[in-house]
N, C-alpha and C positions, 0 to 999 in steps of 0.2 A: 159736275158742279151743280147742275139744277136738281138732280136726284138727291144729292147730299143736302142741299138747301131745304128741299121739301121734307126730307126725313127729320131734319133738326128744327123745323118750324113748329112753334107752339101757338096756335091761334088764340088760346086763352090769355096769352100775354100781350096780344095786340090791343092797344087802347081804343082804336076806332071800332065803330059798331059793325062794320063790314069791310072786307078787302078782297081782292082777287089776285090770282096768279095765273098768268097766261104764258105757258111754256110748252114746247114740244118735249115730252119727257121720254117717250118710248116705254118699253116694258120694264116695270120694276114693282116691287111689293114692299110693304112696311109691316112691322110687327103689329099685333093687336093693340089698339089704343082707343082712347075716347077723349072727347072734348066737351066742355060745358056749353060751348057755342055750337050752333048748327053748322053743318057742312053741306055744300052743294057741289055735285060732281057733274061735269059736262064733257062729253066726248066730241071734239070738233071734227075728228076724222077717225076712221077705223072703229074699233070696238073697245070698250072698257069693261072689265070684269071686276066686280067687287063683292065682298062678303060682309055680312053682319052676323050677329049672334043668332039671328032668326032665319036668314036666307042667303043664298048666293044668286047674284043677278048679272045679267049681261046688259050693258048700256050701249045701244047703237049710236053711230055718229049723228050729231045734231039733236040729241035728246039730253035731258038733264034729269038727275035724281037727287 
């Protein structure tokens, strides 16, 4: 349910200036996409891998990107 929610979420349609989602998601990936609004990633535990058009990064626990 949480993974499906995140996949279908469109931050550009949220009327608030900022919002947060705090969920344990586990391993999953999404298709390439972009948003007009900025996005902040935070790994509370474990490791988060993410890719952009320019780089692939590893985000360790307790860090944000």
